[in-house]
VOVEX-236059 format. One record per residue (C-alpha): x, y, z; residue in three letters; residue number from 1. Coordinates in steps of 0.1 Angstrom, whole numbers, plus 5000, padded with zeros to 4 digits. Layout:
! VOVEX-236059
X | Y | Z | ALA | NUM
...
//
This chain:
! VOVEX-236059
6136 | 4613 | 5210 | UNK | 1
6137 | 4576 | 5220 | UNK | 2
6136 | 4567 | 5257 | UNK | 3
6134 | 4536 | 5278 | UNK | 4
6098 | 4525 | 5283 | UNK | 5
6089 | 4535 | 5318 | UNK | 6
6069 | 4506 | 5333 | UNK | 7
6045 | 4514 | 5361 | UNK | 8
6048 | 4495 | 5394 | UNK | 9
6013 | 4479 | 5388 | UNK | 10
5995 | 4472 | 5356 | UNK | 11
5966 | 4492 | 5368 | UNK | 12
5989 | 4523 | 5367 | UNK | 13
5992 | 4521 | 5329 | UNK | 14
5985 | 4554 | 5313 | UNK | 15
5950 | 4555 | 5299 | UNK | 16
5946 | 4580 | 5270 | UNK | 17
5911 | 4589 | 5260 | UNK | 18
5920 | 4607 | 5227 | UNK | 19
5943 | 4595 | 5200 | UNK | 20
5962 | 4621 | 5180 | UNK | 21
5967 | 4625 | 5142 | UNK | 22
6003 | 4616 | 5147 | UNK | 23
6021 | 4586 | 5130 | UNK | 24
6026 | 4555 | 5150 | UNK | 25
6023 | 4518 | 5156 | UNK | 26
5992 | 4501 | 5172 | UNK | 27
5979 | 4467 | 5184 | UNK | 28
5942 | 4460 | 5183 | UNK | 29
5929 | 4436 | 5209 | UNK | 30
5897 | 4418 | 5198 | UNK | 31
5875 | 4395 | 5217 | UNK | 32
5858 | 4365 | 5201 | UNK | 33
5831 | 4343 | 5216 | UNK | 34
5824 | 4324 | 5184 | UNK | 35
5837 | 4292 | 5170 | UNK | 36
5835 | 4290 | 5132 | UNK | 37
5855 | 4294 | 5099 | UNK | 38
5859 | 4329 | 5085 | UNK | 39
5871 | 4335 | 5049 | UNK | 40
5897 | 4363 | 5049 | UNK | 41
5897 | 4375 | 5013 | UNK | 42
5921 | 4355 | 4991 | UNK | 43
5944 | 4348 | 5020 | UNK | 44
5924 | 4318 | 5032 | UNK | 45
5903 | 4306 | 5060 | UNK | 46
5907 | 4316 | 5096 | UNK | 47
5892 | 4293 | 5122 | UNK | 48
5878 | 4319 | 5146 | UNK | 49
5875 | 4306 | 5181 | UNK | 50
5867 | 4320 | 5216 | UNK | 51
5896 | 4340 | 5230 | UNK | 52
5915 | 4371 | 5222 | UNK | 53
5932 | 4382 | 5189 | UNK | 54
5959 | 4408 | 5188 | UNK | 55
5966 | 4425 | 5154 | UNK | 56
5996 | 4448 | 5149 | UNK | 57
5999 | 4475 | 5123 | UNK | 58
6012 | 4509 | 5116 | UNK | 59
5996 | 4542 | 5108 | UNK | 60
6022 | 4565 | 5092 | UNK | 61
6000 | 4582 | 5066 | UNK | 62
5976 | 4611 | 5067 | UNK | 63
5955 | 4612 | 5098 | UNK | 64
5980 | 4589 | 5117 | UNK | 65
5968 | 4567 | 5146 | UNK | 66
5935 | 4587 | 5150 | UNK | 67
5923 | 4579 | 5115 | UNK | 68
5935 | 4543 | 5113 | UNK | 69
5920 | 4533 | 5147 | UNK | 70
5888 | 4552 | 5138 | UNK | 71
5886 | 4529 | 5107 | UNK | 72
5892 | 4498 | 5127 | UNK | 73
5865 | 4508 | 5153 | UNK | 74
5839 | 4508 | 5125 | UNK | 75
5827 | 4476 | 5110 | UNK | 76
5831 | 4479 | 5073 | UNK | 77
5809 | 4466 | 5045 | UNK | 78
5838 | 4463 | 5021 | UNK | 79
5869 | 4450 | 5038 | UNK | 80
5902 | 4467 | 5028 | UNK | 81
5927 | 4451 | 5052 | UNK | 82
5928 | 4415 | 5064 | UNK | 83
5918 | 4426 | 5099 | UNK | 84
5886 | 4441 | 5085 | UNK | 85
5872 | 4406 | 5080 | UNK | 86
5878 | 4397 | 5117 | UNK | 87
5865 | 4430 | 5129 | UNK | 88
5832 | 4423 | 5112 | UNK | 89
5825 | 4396 | 5138 | UNK | 90
5848 | 4403 | 5168 | UNK | 91
5845 | 4434 | 5189 | UNK | 92
5875 | 4457 | 5195 | UNK | 93
5882 | 4459 | 5233 | UNK | 94
5915 | 4478 | 5235 | UNK | 95
5942 | 4495 | 5216 | UNK | 96
5979 | 4496 | 5225 | UNK | 97
5998 | 4523 | 5206 | UNK | 98
6030 | 4543 | 5204 | UNK | 99
6036 | 4576 | 5185 | UNK | 100
6067 | 4574 | 5163 | UNK | 101
6076 | 4579 | 5126 | UNK | 102
6094 | 4546 | 5128 | UNK | 103
6075 | 4515 | 5119 | UNK | 104
6076 | 4492 | 5150 | UNK | 105
6049 | 4467 | 5139 | UNK | 106
6075 | 4441 | 5128 | UNK | 107
6092 | 4442 | 5162 | UNK | 108
6059 | 4441 | 5180 | UNK | 109
6048 | 4411 | 5159 | UNK | 110
6080 | 4393 | 5168 | UNK | 111
6075 | 4401 | 5205 | UNK | 112
6039 | 4388 | 5203 | UNK | 113
6050 | 4357 | 5184 | UNK | 114
6074 | 4348 | 5212 | UNK | 115
6049 | 4355 | 5240 | UNK | 116
6039 | 4323 | 5259 | UNK | 117
6005 | 4312 | 5249 | UNK | 118
6005 | 4330 | 5216 | UNK | 119
5996 | 4311 | 5184 | UNK | 120
5994 | 4322 | 5148 | UNK | 121
5958 | 4315 | 5136 | UNK | 122
5966 | 4322 | 5099 | UNK | 123
6000 | 4325 | 5083 | UNK | 124
6008 | 4359 | 5065 | UNK | 125
5977 | 4376 | 5080 | UNK | 126
5984 | 4413 | 5078 | UNK | 127
6020 | 4405 | 5066 | UNK | 128
6016 | 4402 | 5029 | UNK | 129
6041 | 4431 | 5024 | UNK | 130
6068 | 4420 | 5048 | UNK | 131
6087 | 4389 | 5060 | UNK | 132
6068 | 4384 | 5093 | UNK | 133
6050 | 4351 | 5098 | UNK | 134
6019 | 4370 | 5107 | UNK | 135
6006 | 4402 | 5123 | UNK | 136
5977 | 4384 | 5140 | UNK | 137
5981 | 4364 | 5172 | UNK | 138
5956 | 4344 | 5192 | UNK | 139
5955 | 4340 | 5230 | UNK | 140
5930 | 4320 | 5251 | UNK | 141
5932 | 4346 | 5279 | UNK | 142
5933 | 4384 | 5276 | UNK | 143
5969 | 4395 | 5269 | UNK | 144
5984 | 4421 | 5293 | UNK | 145
5995 | 4455 | 5280 | UNK | 146
6018 | 4457 | 5309 | UNK | 147
6035 | 4424 | 5301 | UNK | 148
6037 | 4434 | 5264 | UNK | 149
6054 | 4467 | 5273 | UNK | 150
6080 | 4448 | 5293 | UNK | 151
6087 | 4424 | 5265 | UNK | 152
6090 | 4453 | 5240 | UNK | 153
6115 | 4470 | 5263 | UNK | 154
6135 | 4438 | 5266 | UNK | 155
6135 | 4432 | 5228 | UNK | 156
6140 | 4468 | 5216 | UNK | 157
6157 | 4486 | 5244 | UNK | 158
6148 | 4522 | 5234 | UNK | 159
6113 | 4528 | 5223 | UNK | 160
6088 | 4556 | 5225 | UNK | 161
6062 | 4551 | 5253 | UNK | 162
6034 | 4526 | 5247 | UNK | 163
5999 | 4535 | 5258 | UNK | 164
5969 | 4514 | 5265 | UNK | 165
5933 | 4525 | 5257 | UNK | 166
5904 | 4503 | 5267 | UNK | 167
5873 | 4506 | 5246 | UNK | 168
5837 | 4502 | 5254 | UNK | 169
5821 | 4472 | 5236 | UNK | 170
//
């Protein structure tokens, strides 16, 4: 059942989950980069990686749900499967924002992130080769706020399942 996202009074009051479930859902990976160099992303092209924060949105509707997909993204893979695997090889994952739902919210989340002040698209079509979104990867010079993101999603979507924030150890 869909509900209004309940925003906490303070960002520090965001719900912190320590265990993801094998349920379907949508997620955003928050990666931190301290490097400044070009990175070839498969056949998509070259991404100029620079110091700051990258937010990648995706969905996990298949077997294993969010637990399996985020577990994949937490590992650095030798053979990249998705565009984000190339960035993960050099940028640590610092947090995951996620929502459990059988509906694919990644396109709305991408639109919200694209319209967020300070967001830029570092490489067109990144993670969006199967949709009409400009990109599913966004760059910020400062760490984006899950609290602000939740508010923007609520404004854009109205009803939405709760969005959780999980910080990860480096």
